[in-house]
C-alpha positions as CSV (number, residue, x, y, z in Angstrom):
1,M,-31.8,69.2,88.8
2,H,-33.7,67.0,91.1
3,A,-34.6,63.3,92.9
4,A,-38.0,61.9,94.3
5,S,-38.9,59.2,96.7
6,P,-42.6,59.2,98.2
7,T,-41.3,61.3,101.3
8,M,-40.0,64.4,99.5
9,V,-38.8,65.8,96.2
10,V,-35.4,67.4,96.9
11,H,-33.9,69.8,94.0
12,A,-30.0,70.6,94.7
13,L,-28.2,73.9,92.3
14,C,-24.1,74.1,93.2
15,A,-23.8,77.4,95.3
16,D,-21.1,79.4,94.4
17,G,-18.2,79.5,96.7
18,G,-20.6,77.7,99.7
19,V,-19.3,76.5,102.4
20,G,-22.2,74.4,103.9
21,P,-25.2,73.5,102.3
22,A,-28.2,75.8,101.8
23,L,-31.4,74.7,103.0
24,T,-35.1,75.4,102.0
25,V,-37.6,73.5,103.2
26,V,-41.3,73.7,101.4
27,A,-44.8,71.9,101.9
28,S,-47.7,72.3,99.1
29,R,-51.4,72.3,100.5
30,A,-51.8,68.5,98.5
31,V,-49.8,67.8,102.0
32,G,-52.7,68.5,103.7
33,G,-53.9,71.3,106.1
34,A,-51.6,74.2,107.4
35,V,-51.2,72.1,110.7
36,V,-50.1,69.1,109.1
37,R,-47.7,70.9,106.6
38,N,-46.1,72.6,109.5
39,R,-45.6,69.0,110.8
40,A,-43.6,67.7,107.8
41,K,-41.8,70.5,107.5
42,R,-40.5,70.4,111.2
43,R,-39.6,66.7,110.4
44,L,-37.6,67.6,107.8
45,R,-35.4,70.2,109.1
46,A,-35.0,67.5,112.3
47,A,-33.7,65.0,109.4
48,A,-31.9,67.9,107.6
49,R,-29.6,68.6,110.8
50,Q,-28.6,64.8,112.0
51,A,-28.1,64.2,108.0
52,R,-25.0,64.7,106.7
53,L,-25.8,67.0,103.6
54,P,-22.7,67.1,100.5
55,A,-21.0,70.7,101.0
56,G,-21.8,73.7,98.5
57,T,-25.1,72.8,97.3
58,D,-28.1,75.0,97.3
59,L,-31.0,72.5,98.0
60,V,-34.8,73.2,98.1
61,I,-37.0,70.3,100.2
62,D,-40.2,69.4,98.8
63,A,-42.4,67.4,101.4
64,R,-44.6,64.8,100.0
65,P,-47.9,63.0,101.8
66,G,-45.6,60.4,102.3
67,A,-43.4,62.4,105.0
68,V,-46.2,63.3,107.6
69,R,-46.5,59.1,108.7
70,A,-43.0,58.0,107.1
71,P,-40.9,56.9,110.5
72,F,-38.0,59.4,110.9
73,T,-35.4,57.3,109.9
74,T,-36.8,56.9,106.2
75,L,-37.1,60.5,106.2
76,H,-32.8,60.7,107.3
77,R,-31.9,58.3,104.8
78,D,-34.0,59.4,102.0
79,L,-33.1,63.0,102.5
80,E,-29.4,62.1,102.2
81,R,-29.5,59.4,99.7
82,L,-31.8,62.1,97.5
83,S,-29.5,64.9,98.4
84,T,-26.5,63.3,97.4
85,R,-28.2,62.3,93.8
86,A,-29.4,65.1,93.0
87,A,-26.1,66.7,93.7
88,E,-24.7,64.6,91.7
89,R,-26.9,65.5,88.7
90,A,-26.3,69.2,89.4
91,R,-22.4,68.5,89.0
92,R,-22.9,67.8,85.7
C-alpha cells in the first residue's frame, strides 16, 4: 500500500519475520537532473535515520520534486506520518 504527500510517496509491504524496517529511496527524472535527484535521496535518507519507522516493514520512498526544497523538519514529519499510514494499510 502507499501514502503520498507533496514531498514523497511511501510504499509499504509487511515483511515476514523482519526486525527493523528495510528502506529503499528512489527518485525519478521528474525530480530533476542527477545532482538534484541525489540531493533529494540524501535528504530523505537522513530523515529516515532520525525517524521512527514501523518495524517489520519494507519501505520504498519515492522522492517528489518538493523533497528538494522542503525544510528538513517537513521531510521528517512527512516520512513518519506516511510510513505509519502506509504500514497500517499494508497490514489490513
